[in-house]
Every structure is written in structure tokens, then in C-alpha cells.
Z-matrix of the N, CA and C atoms (Angstrom, degrees):
N
C 1 1.451
C 2 1.525 1 109.63
N 3 1.301 2 115.66 1 135.40
C 4 1.463 3 120.78 2 -179.91
C 5 1.530 4 110.40 3 -74.79
N 6 1.315 5 115.27 4 145.20
C 7 1.459 6 122.04 5 174.61
C 8 1.519 7 107.83 6 -100.82
N 9 1.320 8 115.80 7 162.67
C 10 1.460 9 120.78 8 177.82
C 11 1.523 10 109.38 9 -106.07
N 12 1.333 11 115.09 10 139.93
C 13 1.461 12 121.56 11 179.48
C 14 1.516 13 108.84 12 -133.03
N 15 1.325 14 114.79 13 151.65
C 16 1.455 15 120.17 14 173.28
C 17 1.521 16 107.58 15 -121.05
N 18 1.317 17 115.50 16 134.23
C 19 1.456 18 121.77 17 176.97
C 20 1.520 19 107.02 18 -105.44
N 21 1.318 20 116.55 19 114.33
C 22 1.459 21 121.70 20 176.61
C 23 1.521 22 108.25 21 -88.80
N 24 1.307 23 116.71 22 120.74
C 25 1.456 24 122.52 23 -176.93
C 26 1.529 25 108.63 24 -98.98
N 27 1.320 26 115.80 25 126.03
C 28 1.465 27 121.88 26 178.94
C 29 1.530 28 109.71 27 -98.19
N 30 1.292 29 116.39 28 154.50
C 31 1.461 30 121.63 29 179.63
C 32 1.513 31 112.10 30 -96.48
N 33 1.331 32 116.57 31 49.99
C 34 1.465 33 119.94 32 -175.50
C 35 1.525 34 113.26 33 -121.34
N 36 1.325 35 117.07 34 27.43
C 37 1.468 36 120.02 35 179.47
C 38 1.525 37 110.03 36 -58.65
N 39 1.317 38 115.95 37 140.27
C 40 1.462 39 120.52 38 -178.53
C 41 1.522 40 112.54 39 -94.54
N 42 1.324 41 116.60 40 -12.55
C 43 1.469 42 122.15 41 177.92
C 44 1.514 43 108.70 42 -124.85
N 45 1.325 44 118.44 43 155.84
C 46 1.469 45 119.69 44 176.42
C 47 1.532 46 110.46 45 -67.35
N 48 1.334 47 115.10 46 144.71
C 49 1.463 48 120.07 47 176.77
C 50 1.523 49 108.38 48 -75.27
N 51 1.330 50 116.21 49 143.45
C 52 1.462 51 119.62 50 -179.96
C 53 1.529 52 110.48 51 -74.68
N 54 1.326 53 115.52 52 151.77
C 55 1.465 54 121.22 53 179.03
C 56 1.520 55 109.98 54 -59.47
N 57 1.311 56 116.37 55 135.36
C 58 1.458 57 121.58 56 177.38
C 59 1.512 58 114.69 57 76.43
N 60 1.327 59 117.74 58 5.82
C 61 1.462 60 120.63 59 -175.96
C 62 1.527 61 112.13 60 -64.39
N 63 1.320 62 117.38 61 -42.17
C 64 1.463 63 119.71 62 -179.34
C 65 1.523 64 111.37 63 -67.55
N 66 1.320 65 117.40 64 -40.09
C 67 1.463 66 119.89 65 178.87
C 68 1.526 67 110.60 66 -61.19
N 69 1.322 68 117.14 67 -44.78
C 70 1.466 69 121.45 68 179.56
C 71 1.526 70 110.59 69 -64.99
N 72 1.322 71 116.56 70 -40.47
C 73 1.461 72 120.38 71 -179.59
C 74 1.528 73 110.75 72 -65.63
N 75 1.334 74 117.42 73 -46.07
C 76 1.462 75 120.05 74 179.59
C 77 1.530 76 111.23 75 -65.09
N 78 1.306 77 117.31 76 -34.20
C 79 1.463 78 120.21 77 175.72
C 80 1.524 79 109.87 78 -61.28
N 81 1.332 80 116.49 79 -44.15
C 82 1.470 81 121.18 80 177.97
C 83 1.520 82 110.71 81 -61.96
N 84 1.345 83 116.84 82 -44.61
C 85 1.462 84 120.30 83 179.58
C 86 1.525 85 111.48 84 -60.56
N 87 1.321 86 116.88 85 -45.71
C 88 1.466 87 120.65 86 -179.92
C 89 1.535 88 111.17 87 -63.42
N 90 1.315 89 116.87 88 -42.00
C 91 1.472 90 120.66 89 179.02
C 92 1.527 91 112.06 90 -61.88
N 93 1.326 92 117.36 91 -30.64
C 94 1.462 93 121.05 92 -177.46
C 95 1.528 94 112.00 93 -66.04
N 96 1.328 95 117.17 94 -26.77
C 97 1.452 96 120.62 95 -175.26
C 98 1.520 97 113.06 96 73.93
N 99 1.324 98 117.32 97 6.84
C 100 1.460 99 122.05 98 -177.26
C 101 1.527 100 112.28 99 -113.80
N 102 1.300 101 117.06 100 9.47
C 103 1.461 102 123.26 101 -177.61
C 104 1.521 103 109.10 102 -93.98
N 105 1.329 104 117.08 103 126.33
C 106 1.462 105 122.23 104 -178.58
C 107 1.518 106 112.64 105 -115.35
N 108 1.316 107 118.31 106 23.11
C 109 1.453 108 121.29 107 175.24
C 110 1.514 109 113.53 108 103.49
N 111 1.296 110 114.05 109 -178.23
C 112 1.454 111 121.70 110 -178.63
C 113 1.505 112 109.03 111 170.94
N 114 1.313 113 116.13 112 -176.75
C 115 1.452 114 120.02 113 -177.49
C 116 1.519 115 110.30 114 -167.08
N 117 1.317 116 114.59 115 158.03
C 118 1.454 117 119.91 116 166.20
C 119 1.528 118 106.60 117 -71.97
N 120 1.317 119 116.61 118 157.92
C 121 1.466 120 121.50 119 178.71
C 122 1.520 121 108.33 120 -120.54
N 123 1.327 122 116.07 121 125.48
C 124 1.461 123 121.45 122 177.80
C 125 1.521 124 111.89 123 -86.00
N 126 1.307 125 114.95 124 -173.56
C 127 1.461 126 120.23 125 178.72
C 128 1.519 127 109.98 126 -71.89
N 129 1.319 128 116.68 127 155.80
C 130 1.456 129 120.86 128 -179.46
C 131 1.509 130 111.42 129 -155.42
N 132 1.310 131 115.77 130 -167.08
C 133 1.458 132 123.12 131 179.28
C 134 1.514 133 108.61 132 -129.70
N 135 1.323 134 116.30 133 157.08
C 136 1.453 135 120.88 134 173.70
C 137 1.523 136 108.65 135 -113.04
N 138 1.314 137 116.33 136 150.87
C 139 1.457 138 121.28 137 -177.66
C 140 1.519 139 109.66 138 -135.49
N 141 1.325 140 115.26 139 146.70
C 142 1.458 141 121.69 140 176.22
C 143 1.513 142 106.99 141 -147.63
N 144 1.308 143 116.58 142 119.02
C 145 1.464 144 121.15 143 -177.26
C 146 1.523 145 110.47 144 -60.44
N 147 1.339 146 115.30 145 128.96
C 148 1.447 147 120.98 146 176.18
C 149 1.506 148 115.40 147 73.13
N 150 1.308 149 117.19 148 15.17
C 151 1.457 150 120.06 149 -177.19
C 152 1.526 151 109.00 150 -141.42
N 153 1.303 152 115.76 151 166.74
C 154 1.461 153 120.00 152 177.06
C 155 1.530 154 109.53 153 -66.24
N 156 1.304 155 115.32 154 150.34
C 157 1.463 156 120.80 155 177.82
C 158 1.523 157 108.61 156 -69.57
N 159 1.320 158 115.91 157 130.06
C 160 1.450 159 120.84 158 178.44
C 161 1.512 160 111.33 159 -87.49
N 162 1.290 161 115.79 160 168.34
C 163 1.463 162 121.09 161 178.46
C 164 1.522 163 109.36 162 -77.18
N 165 1.329 164 117.90 163 135.00
C 166 1.462 165 119.70 164 177.62
C 167 1.522 166 111.33 165 -69.76
N 168 1.316 167 115.48 166 158.54
C 169 1.462 168 121.25 167 176.44
C 170 1.525 169 107.45 168 -73.20
N 171 1.307 170 116.49 169 95.49
C 172 1.462 171 120.99 170 -174.38
C 173 1.516 172 113.39 171 -75.45
N 174 1.319 173 117.35 172 -14.17
C 175 1.455 174 118.06 173 -176.66
C 176 1.527 175 112.62 174 -83.15
N 177 1.333 176 118.93 175 -15.49
C 178 1.464 177 120.24 176 179.26
C 179 1.515 178 109.88 177 -74.83
N 180 1.329 179 115.71 178 126.25
C 181 1.468 180 120.05 179 -178.46
C 182 1.520 181 112.99 180 -121.99
N 183 1.349 182 117.50 181 -8.62
C 184 1.452 183 119.12 182 179.39
C 185 1.510 184 111.97 183 -177.87
N 186 1.340 185 114.73 184 171.69
C 187 1.454 186 120.15 185 176.18
C 188 1.520 187 109.99 186 -145.73
N 189 1.321 188 114.94 187 157.07
C 190 1.461 189 122.97 188 177.60
C 191 1.519 190 107.74 189 -134.73
N 192 1.325 191 117.40 190 138.51
C 193 1.465 192 121.34 191 175.43
C 194 1.519 193 108.50 192 -108.93
N 195 1.332 194 114.58 193 131.56
C 196 1.461 195 120.07 194 179.10
C 197 1.529 196 109.65 195 -135.16
N 198 1.320 197 115.65 196 163.12
C 199 1.454 198 122.79 197 171.43
C 200 1.524 199 107.31 198 -113.28
N 201 1.324 200 115.39 199 137.55
C 202 1.464 201 120.69 200 179.64
C 203 1.517 202 108.58 201 -152.44
N 204 1.323 203 116.29 202 156.57
C 205 1.461 204 121.24 203 -179.95
C 206 1.526 205 111.75 204 -64.81
N 207 1.333 206 116.16 205 -35.60
C 208 1.461 207 120.66 206 -178.12
C 209 1.531 208 109.13 207 -161.35
N 210 1.333 209 115.70 208 178.93
C 211 1.466 210 120.84 209 -177.36
C 212 1.528 211 111.87 210 -62.14
N 213 1.329 212 117.51 211 -36.20
C 214 1.467 213 120.33 212 179.80
C 215 1.529 214 110.59 213 -62.56
N 216 1.332 215 116.92 214 -42.46
C 217 1.460 216 118.87 215 177.36
C 218 1.521 217 110.71 216 -67.35
N 219 1.326 218 117.59 217 -37.39
C 220 1.472 219 120.63 218 177.97
C 221 1.525 220 110.60 219 -59.03
N 222 1.316 221 116.69 220 -36.83
C 223 1.470 222 120.84 221 179.53
C 224 1.521 223 112.42 222 -64.16
N 225 1.308 224 118.27 223 -23.29
C 226 1.465 225 119.87 224 179.38
C 227 1.528 226 111.15 225 -66.56
N 228 1.337 227 117.41 226 -19.21
C 229 1.458 228 120.94 227 178.72
C 230 1.533 229 112.16 228 -78.88
N 231 1.326 230 117.42 229 -0.76
C 232 1.462 231 120.38 230 172.16
C 233 1.530 232 110.64 231 -73.00
N 234 1.318 233 116.20 232 -31.43
C 235 1.463 234 121.00 233 -178.45
C 236 1.527 235 109.16 234 -61.21
N 237 1.309 236 115.54 235 123.67
C 238 1.455 237 121.46 236 179.38
C 239 1.513 238 114.34 237 89.04
N 240 1.347 239 117.92 238 -11.36
C 241 1.466 240 119.24 239 177.99
C 242 1.533 241 107.84 240 -64.98
N 243 1.339 242 118.03 241 121.23
C 244 1.461 243 120.30 242 -173.59
C 245 1.531 244 114.61 243 -58.39
N 246 1.309 245 118.52 244 -36.42
C 247 1.467 246 120.16 245 178.99
C 248 1.526 247 109.68 246 -69.86
N 249 1.321 248 116.91 247 -48.80
C 250 1.467 249 121.17 248 179.10
C 251 1.523 250 111.03 249 -59.06
N 252 1.335 251 116.30 250 -46.46
C 253 1.466 252 120.88 251 -178.45
C 254 1.529 253 112.47 252 -66.81
N 255 1.337 254 116.33 253 -19.29
C 256 1.477 255 121.00 254 179.36
C 257 1.526 256 111.62 255 -99.07
N 258 1.326 257 117.07 256 16.18
C 259 1.463 258 121.33 257 175.85
C 260 1.511 259 114.60 258 88.39
N 261 1.325 260 117.95 259 10.16
C 262 1.455 261 121.64 260 -179.16
C 263 1.521 262 112.69 261 -92.56
N 264 1.321 263 114.43 262 179.58
C 265 1.459 264 122.69 263 -174.30
C 266 1.520 265 111.81 264 -100.83
N 267 1.329 266 115.62 265 135.00
C 268 1.460 267 122.64 266 170.76
C 269 1.529 268 106.15 267 -132.16
N 270 1.333 269 116.54 268 120.52
C 271 1.463 270 121.59 269 176.47
C 272 1.518 271 108.99 270 -92.80
N 273 1.316 272 117.35 271 141.12
C 274 1.460 273 121.83 272 175.31
C 275 1.522 274 107.91 273 -117.74
N 276 1.323 275 116.14 274 124.86
C 277 1.464 276 121.85 275 179.05
C 278 1.523 277 108.55 276 -129.22
N 279 1.325 278 116.28 277 137.97
C 280 1.463 279 119.63 278 174.83
C 281 1.521 280 108.92 279 -78.49
N 282 1.328 281 116.30 280 138.31
C 283 1.456 282 121.68 281 174.99
C 284 1.525 283 106.54 282 -91.05
N 285 1.306 284 116.12 283 108.58
C 286 1.464 285 121.75 284 -174.85
C 287 1.512 286 111.26 285 -85.43
N 288 1.292 287 116.45 286 143.21
C 289 1.466 288 122.81 287 176.85
C 290 1.531 289 107.70 288 -102.91
N 291 1.315 290 116.28 289 122.38
C 292 1.477 291 120.31 290 178.99
C 293 1.508 292 110.51 291 -92.32
């Protein structure tokens, strides 16, 4: 059974992304049949009941949802990711079902 993973994309690339990199990457994701969508992430606010408002995670710029057999297979989706390939950060987290 496939597991679900979310890739959090940070806006901290150290090199410029190459032209057409996102189009090529999304084409690869769609061809895999394991891509379940994603989106850019805009600015927001953080909230904590009874406490001061904290600073939002400003480095998050997008997310991608994928299905993979395990975490090792999920890591294969880093290949070609324009942020990752440009020296930036992509976090991979499993979406657990309770």
C-alpha cells in the first residue's frame, strides 16, 4: 500500500533556478502517477491561544503531495526539484493516518 508524503518547499535556494525547471519537474511528477497536487504558499499569520503571536515560517513557499511506498522512494522526488537542485531546502514528511 502506498503512503502519502508532503514535500515542503522552502524559498532558500542559493543558485538561480534554470528556465523551464518547474515545467519539466511537474511533467515528471505527472508522469509518475504518484503526484496528488500541491500549491504555492502565500503569506500568513501564526496563532497560539493565550500567548503572543509567533512569527510565521517565512521560508515556506510551497508544497507537493505525493504517494510512495516508503520514505526512500519519496526522496527520489527530490531529483529535478528546482529548489533542491538550486541548493535550497525541501522537507519530506509522511502524512500519517490515525
